[in-house]
C-alpha positions in Angstrom: 0.0 0.0 0.0 1.6 3.3 -1.1 2.3 6.0 1.5 2.7 9.7 0.8 4.6 11.7 3.4 2.7 14.8 4.6 4.6 18.0 5.6 3.7 21.4 7.2 5.6 24.6 7.1 7.1 25.5 10.5 9.5 28.0 11.8 12.3 25.4 11.2 11.2 24.8 7.6 9.3 21.8 6.4 8.3 19.3 9.1 6.9 15.8 8.4 3.7 15.3 10.4 2.5 12.0 9.0 1.6 10.1 5.9 -1.4 9.5 3.6 -2.1 5.9 2.7 -3.7 5.7 -0.7 -5.2 2.2 -0.4 -7.6 2.9 2.4 -7.5 6.7 2.0 -6.3 7.3 5.6 -4.1 10.0 7.1 -1.7 8.7 9.9 0.1 10.9 12.3 2.2 9.9 15.3 1.5 12.2 18.4 2.3 12.4 22.0 -0.9 12.7 23.9 0.8 14.7 26.7 1.5 17.4 24.2 -1.0 17.2 21.3 -4.3 16.2 22.9 -6.7 19.1 23.3 -8.0 18.6 26.9 -10.2 21.7 26.8 -11.9 20.3 23.7 -11.5 16.7 24.8 -10.2 15.5 21.4 -7.5 15.3 18.7 -7.1 17.8 15.9 -5.8 17.9 12.4 -4.3 20.9 10.6 -7.1 22.5 8.5 -5.0 22.9 5.4 -3.9 19.2 5.5 -7.4 18.1 6.1 -8.8 20.1 3.1 -6.0 19.0 0.9 -6.4 15.3 1.7 -10.1 15.6 1.4 -9.6 16.4 -2.3 -7.7 13.1 -2.6 -10.7 11.2 -1.1 -9.7 11.2 2.6 -11.9 8.7 4.5 -10.1 8.2 7.9 -7.8 10.1 10.3 -5.6 7.9 12.4 -3.7 9.3 15.4 -0.9 7.0 16.7 -0.5 7.9 20.3 3.2 6.9 20.8 3.2 7.3 24.6 0.1 5.2 25.2 0.8 2.7 22.4 -2.8 3.3 21.2 -4.3 4.2 17.9 -7.3 6.5 17.6 -9.3 6.4 14.3 -12.1 8.7 13.2 -14.0 9.0 9.9 -13.2 12.2 7.9 -17.0 12.7 7.7 -17.1 13.2 11.5 -14.6 16.1 11.1 -16.8 17.7 8.5 -20.0 17.3 10.5 -18.9 17.7 14.1 -15.4 19.2 14.0 -14.7 22.5 15.8 -12.4 25.0 14.0 -9.8 26.4 16.4 -6.6 28.4 16.4 -4.5 28.5 19.5 -1.5 30.0 17.8 -0.4 27.0 15.7 -2.5 27.7 12.7 -6.1 26.7 12.0 -7.0 23.2 13.1 -10.1 21.1 13.3 -10.6 19.3 16.6 -12.9 16.3 16.9 -14.3 15.4 20.3 -13.3 12.0 21.7 -16.8 10.5 21.3 -16.2 10.2 17.6 -12.9 8.3 17.8 -12.4 4.6 18.0 -9.5 3.5 20.3 -7.4 0.4 19.8 -4.2 -1.0 21.2 -1.1 -0.9 19.1 1.0 -4.1 19.4 
């Protein structure tokens, strides 16, 4: 299954933030829950520009690999469209999706 790396522009230049898997049309991003989980919103977020760009490629799922917990969180892209909240806490526009829309599984 082919993987396409996904980058964002940061103060340090281009930074790889994950990859898009063509076969199942899923975006995968490794994250540390202690840093990247939005406690105030009780959910995970995706960069708005990345989400919109991947949506044009047929994005169906967003997958967060929580490296500290060894868990995987999966949500349908459609849930982001219907229930996502647009936020900007100084790191660019993001879409956060409440935890009730994510499916959690253990990574072995």
